[in-house]
Each structure stands twice: as structure tokens, then as C-alpha cells.
GUZATI-397289 format. One record per residue (C-alpha): residue in one letter; x, y, z. Coordinates in steps of 0.25 Angstrom, whole numbers, padded with zeros to 4 digits. Example, Ala and Ser with C-alpha at 12.3 -4.5 7.8 and 13.67 -1.06 7.14 Angstrom:
BEGIN
 residu    xx    yy    zz
      a  0049 -0018  0031
      s  0055 -0004  0029
! end
This chain:
BEGIN
 residu    xx    yy    zz
      x -0090 -0098 -0168
      x -0080 -0093 -0176
      x -0064 -0091 -0173
      x -0062 -0077 -0166
      x -0052 -0068 -0166
      x -0049 -0060 -0154
      x -0040 -0050 -0150
      x -0037 -0047 -0135
      x -0032 -0034 -0131
      x -0026 -0030 -0116
      x -0025 -0048 -0118
      x -0019 -0051 -0106
      x -0016 -0066 -0103
      x -0027 -0067 -0115
      x -0040 -0071 -0106
      x -0048 -0066 -0119
      x -0043 -0079 -0124
      x -0048 -0089 -0112
      x -0060 -0081 -0113
      x -0062 -0085 -0128
      x -0059 -0100 -0126
      x -0068 -0100 -0113
      x -0079 -0094 -0121
      x -0078 -0104 -0131
      x -0074 -0093 -0141
      x -0065 -0098 -0153
      x -0053 -0089 -0156
      x -0047 -0089 -0168
      x -0035 -0081 -0164
      x -0034 -0072 -0150
      x -0026 -0059 -0154
      x -0019 -0052 -0138
      x -0015 -0039 -0136
      x -0007 -0039 -0125
      x  0006 -0034 -0120
      x  0010 -0041 -0105
      x  0019 -0051 -0110
      x  0015 -0060 -0097
      x  0000 -0059 -0103
      x  0006 -0063 -0116
      x  0013 -0074 -0110
      x  0001 -0078 -0104
      x -0006 -0077 -0115
      x  0002 -0085 -0125
      x  0006 -0097 -0115
      x -0010 -0099 -0114
      x -0014 -0094 -0130
      x -0003 -0097 -0137
      x -0011 -0095 -0150
      x -0013 -0080 -0146
      x -0007 -0067 -0153
      x -0002 -0056 -0148
      x -0005 -0044 -0155
      x  0003 -0034 -0144
      x  0000 -0018 -0139
      x -0014 -0016 -0141
      x -0011 -0001 -0147
      x -0004 -0009 -0157
      x -0017 -0017 -0161
      x -0025 -0014 -0175
      x -0010 -0005 -0178
      x -0004 -0018 -0185
      x -0006 -0025 -0197
      x -0005 -0037 -0188
      x -0017 -0033 -0180
      x -0027 -0044 -0179
      x -0042 -0045 -0184
      x -0051 -0051 -0172
      x -0066 -0052 -0169
      x -0066 -0051 -0154
      x -0059 -0039 -0147
      x -0057 -0043 -0129
      x -0049 -0035 -0120
      x -0051 -0027 -0107
      x -0040 -0013 -0109
      x -0033 -0012 -0094
      x -0043 -0005 -0085
      x -0034  0004 -0076
      x -0039  0016 -0083
      x -0053  0013 -0081
      x -0053  0004 -0068
      x -0060  0010 -0056
      x -0049  0004 -0048
      x -0038  0013 -0057
      x -0034  0026 -0051
      x -0036  0035 -0064
      x -0051  0030 -0064
      x -0056  0026 -0079
      x -0044  0035 -0085
      x -0045  0032 -0100
      x -0030  0041 -0102
      x -0025  0030 -0092
      x -0015  0023 -0103
      x -0022  0008 -0099
      x -0036  0015 -0103
      x -0033  0018 -0115
      x -0031  0004 -0120
      x -0045  0004 -0119
      x -0044  0011 -0132
      x -0036  0001 -0140
      x -0047 -0008 -0137
      x -0058  0001 -0144
      x -0048  0005 -0156
      x -0045 -0010 -0158
      x -0059 -0012 -0158
      x -0064 -0001 -0167
      x -0052 -0006 -0176
      x -0054 -0020 -0178
      x -0069 -0021 -0175
      x -0070 -0036 -0170
      x -0083 -0043 -0169
      x -0081 -0044 -0153
      x -0075 -0035 -0143
      x -0075 -0037 -0126
      x -0068 -0026 -0119
      x -0066 -0029 -0102
      x -0062 -0018 -0093
      x -0066 -0014 -0076
      x -0077 -0007 -0071
      x -0075  0007 -0073
      x -0084  0020 -0072
      x -0095  0021 -0081
      x -0089  0032 -0089
      x -0077  0024 -0091
      x -0086  0011 -0096
      x -0095  0021 -0105
      x -0082  0026 -0113
      x -0078  0012 -0115
      x -0094  0008 -0118
      x -0092  0018 -0130
      x -0081  0014 -0137
      x -0083  0001 -0137
      x -0098  0002 -0141
      x -0104 -0006 -0131
      x -0108 -0006 -0114
      x -0100 -0016 -0104
      x -0106 -0027 -0097
      x -0100 -0028 -0082
      x -0097 -0040 -0076
      x -0091 -0045 -0066
      x -0082 -0059 -0066
      x -0086 -0065 -0053
      x -0097 -0071 -0061
      x -0087 -0083 -0068
      x -0075 -0079 -0059
      x -0072 -0078 -0044
      x -0068 -0063 -0047
      x -0076 -0051 -0045
      x -0071 -0043 -0057
      x -0080 -0034 -0064
      x -0076 -0029 -0079
      x -0085 -0022 -0090
      x -0084 -0030 -0104
      x -0086 -0022 -0116
      x -0090 -0032 -0127
      x -0100 -0033 -0140
      x -0102 -0049 -0138
      x -0115 -0050 -0137
      x -0124 -0056 -0126
      x -0114 -0052 -0115
      x -0121 -0057 -0101
      x -0116 -0057 -0088
      x -0109 -0071 -0085
      x -0116 -0081 -0075
      x -0111 -0079 -0061
      x -0103 -0091 -0059
      x -0102 -0091 -0043
      x -0085 -0091 -0043
      x -0078 -0088 -0030
      x -0065 -0089 -0027
      x -0065 -0101 -0019
      x -0068 -0108 -0033
      x -0054 -0104 -0039
      x -0046 -0103 -0028
      x -0034 -0112 -0028
      x -0031 -0122 -0018
      x -0020 -0120 -0009
      x -0005 -0117 -0015
      x  0006 -0118 -0007
      x  0013 -0103 -0014
      x -0001 -0096 -0009
      x  0006 -0086  0001
      x -0006 -0082  0011
      x -0010 -0071  0022
      x -0017 -0070  0033
      x -0026 -0060  0032
      x -0026 -0052  0045
      x -0010 -0052  0045
      x -0003 -0040  0047
      x -0018 -0035  0046
      x -0024 -0024  0057
      x -0037 -0024  0051
      x -0048 -0033  0053
      x -0048 -0043  0044
      x -0065 -0044  0039
      x -0073 -0050  0028
      x -0080 -0039  0017
      x -0089 -0046  0008
      x -0079 -0060  0006
      x -0065 -0050  0007
      x -0057 -0049  0020
      x -0051 -0037  0021
      x -0036 -0040  0026
      x -0033 -0024  0031
      x -0023 -0016  0026
      x -0010 -0015  0032
      x -0006 -0024  0023
      x -0012 -0025  0011
      x -0012 -0010  0002
      x -0021 -0005 -0008
      x -0034 -0007 -0012
      x -0044 -0014 -0002
      x -0047 -0024 -0012
      x -0032 -0030 -0008
      x -0035 -0029  0005
      x -0044 -0041  0004
      x -0044 -0056  0003
      x -0056 -0062 -0002
      x -0064 -0073  0002
      x -0064 -0085 -0008
      x -0080 -0087 -0006
      x -0081 -0074 -0014
      x -0074 -0066 -0027
      x -0061 -0062 -0029
      x -0060 -0047 -0032
      x -0054 -0043 -0046
      x -0041 -0048 -0052
      x -0030 -0037 -0056
      x -0017 -0036 -0060
      x -0011 -0031 -0047
      x -0002 -0043 -0040
      x  0005 -0045 -0027
      x  0006 -0036 -0016
      x -0007 -0041 -0010
      x -0015 -0034 -0023
      x -0021 -0048 -0026
      x -0034 -0051 -0022
      x -0034 -0061 -0010
      x -0042 -0073 -0004
      x -0044 -0079  0008
      x -0039 -0092  0010
      x -0037 -0099  0022
      x -0036 -0097  0038
      x -0026 -0100  0049
      x -0033 -0110  0060
      x -0026 -0118  0071
      x -0023 -0132  0070
      x -0016 -0142  0079
      x -0002 -0150  0072
      x  0003 -0162  0077
      x  0012 -0156  0089
      x -0002 -0152  0094
      x  0000 -0136  0094
      x -0007 -0126  0086
      x  0000 -0120  0072
      x -0008 -0110  0063
      x -0011 -0116  0050
      x -0017 -0112  0035
      x -0028 -0119  0032
      x -0029 -0116  0017
      x -0043 -0119  0006
      x -0044 -0114 -0006
      x -0057 -0109 -0003
      x -0054 -0101  0010
      x -0060 -0111  0020
      x -0051 -0118  0031
      x -0050 -0133  0032
      x -0061 -0143  0037
      x -0063 -0142  0051
      x -0061 -0153  0060
      x -0068 -0159  0073
      x -0056 -0157  0080
      x -0058 -0145  0088
      x -0044 -0140  0089
      x -0041 -0142  0072
      x -0052 -0131  0070
      x -0049 -0115  0072
      x -0060 -0105  0069
      x -0055 -0097  0057
      x -0056 -0083  0059
      x -0054 -0071  0049
      x -0041 -0065  0054
      x -0033 -0079  0052
      x -0038 -0078  0036
      x -0028 -0079  0025
      x -0028 -0076  0011
      x -0018 -0076 -0002
      x -0020 -0071 -0015
      x -0025 -0076 -0026
      x -0016 -0084 -0034
      x -0013 -0083 -0050
      x -0023 -0095 -0053
      x -0032 -0090 -0043
      x -0034 -0076 -0052
      x -0033 -0084 -0066
      x -0046 -0091 -0060
      x -0053 -0077 -0055
      x -0051 -0072 -0069
      x -0057 -0086 -0076
      x -0043 -0089 -0081
      x -0039 -0103 -0084
      x -0030 -0108 -0071
      x -0015 -0103 -0074
      x -0018 -0096 -0085
      x -0008 -0087 -0082
      x  0004 -0096 -0078
      x  0014 -0091 -0088
      x  0017 -0079 -0078
      x  0021 -0074 -0064
      x  0009 -0071 -0055
      x  0011 -0058 -0056
      x  0010 -0057 -0069
      x -0001 -0068 -0069
      x -0011 -0060 -0059
      x -0009 -0047 -0066
      x -0014 -0053 -0079
      x -0024 -0061 -0074
      x -0031 -0047 -0067
      x -0029 -0040 -0079
      x -0036 -0050 -0087
      x -0051 -0054 -0089
      x -0060 -0064 -0082
      x -0061 -0075 -0092
      x -0075 -0081 -0090
      x -0081 -0066 -0091
      x -0074 -0064 -0104
      x -0077 -0077 -0109
      x -0093 -0077 -0104
      x -0092 -0064 -0114
      x -0087 -0070 -0125
      x -0097 -0081 -0125
      x -0104 -0071 -0132
      x -0098 -0072 -0145
      x -0102 -0085 -0144
      x -0115 -0083 -0144
      x -0117 -0073 -0156
! end
């Protein structure tokens, strides 16, 4: 097929470029509109040929504005999201960036466009559909990854369908034991009883403040919750990773030792009764997801965001696309 010129608005660290590559769509030139210096650094490290065109508000208003065949982007969602404080506010400055997408789409009239955003009230969804001239398709990233992430996609790319369910869960993507991981006892300092609710372990309110989702530890047999740009302070998704169990030492005394396995299981039981202690839910442990695991949840290549601090990595990963969903949608261009 013919090589495409692509403009990506609110480009982040160029996950759209990864998706194009994965979909097998040849790119003549990829233009990126982004202002975050950390995201731009990661983008340039992975794709030195990308041309960065700066602030979206200036695109189309200068003589060196690009021509392109495909427009992609997902404007900041805080003013649209059900989770936002203001609830679907088109007056929110971040929501107003959506209208920059509309302006550029109307001015340049590319052959294809793709716009992504969060789930929202129907009234807001209808307004976006009216501006873009198409209705969205709702896709959960959990079909192609170990992350539950519901998003809406407006596009004129033909033959858009739901992706096949790959059946991926957390235990398929978690790292093996890492000496830098910090583990915490699930019930330590928590006054409330730990219990299992639909694959999640509630950890009580004494130590973790904020939204209820922040107080949950997720079983590796299931999916991660939606990644977001929040970092630190117990705000990242948490996974179950092992348990304390009794074991006799060489001196004959009993010690408590953490038995960690990537799939959340303890060591195999032995035939020696004294080595085996039943795992009690009160002794389970958890840790936050690593940057590498978050990349895998967004179906990025391992260590794609390596060149920044963990804080910046988690922020840009949480703000980005699930690459394999975008690749699935883009494949409709090849089929046309």
C-alpha cells in the first residue's frame, strides 16, 4: 500500500507510531504535536525521524504546517470523564482542546481520522459525534491486554470491528522477582478485615486514602484496572504477589519468609509436614505495578519509556493509547 503521512495530535510518546508499525501500515512521515518534554524525549529516542510540530493550537496557522493523510489523537479527557470533578464540562480548558482536533480535521480534510476518548454521558458523546460526523465504537482494552480500559473511538476507517479476545490476564505480563520491588503485607495496619470481592482484595481505609479503587489489590488471575496518569502515594494499581509462610531454618528455629512468585503463588508444597503452612488471606502481600508491567498493559514494547524517571514514565503510559487496540482499528486502512 501507499505510504501515509500522519499527524498525531496530543501525541504523548508516539504510541500511535508504534500502532502504525504493528498494523503494518507504511509511514512516509509522522508529525507529532506535543508539548511535554519528557514525552517528546521518549518519542525521539524510539523514532528519531518523527517531526515535532509543537503546540496543537498553532498547527495549521503557520506556513510550515504539514499535509497528511491520517489524523489521530485523543484530547485530554478530564473535562469529559465520569471521574472528573466537573462532570463533562466543555468549558474545561482541557476539553476545549477537542475543538482544535475538529478545526484541524476540517481545515486539512485528511482521508482518514481516528479520535479516542473516555466513556462519558450520552449527551457529551452525541456532541462529539455531531462534530466528527460518525458515531463511536466502544472497545475494552481487556480484549487485547491484561487491563480493563473502556474507551470510545470515532473514526471513518472502514470495517471497524471488535478485536478478538486474547484472554490475557495479569499473570501473563507480570515481572519475575525484582530486588527493587517493595512488598507490603495486605492487612498490615489495616483495621478492616481483608476480603475478596470479584478478584479484588479490599485493604481497608486506614492507610490508603482516596477513591475506593485505590484501596484494592488485584489478583493476578484477573485484569488490572484502568491505568491513569496518577503516580506515587499508593495511587497506582496494586497486585497480589505472594504470602508469608513458616519455614524451619538450619538452626531448627522457625522464621517467617516471603515466598514470591510472578504468578502470585507460593513455593510448591513438600512432603515434609513441617515445611508446609497453610496460606492465610491475612498474610497475603501486595506491591504496586512496575513501569515495565504498565508498558505491557498498554501493549507497548518492553522499556519503551526507559529514558525518563518512573514518575514521568507512569504518567505518559497512563495518558496514552492501548497500542494493540489502535493497531486493530488502523488495519482497516490496509483492507480498503
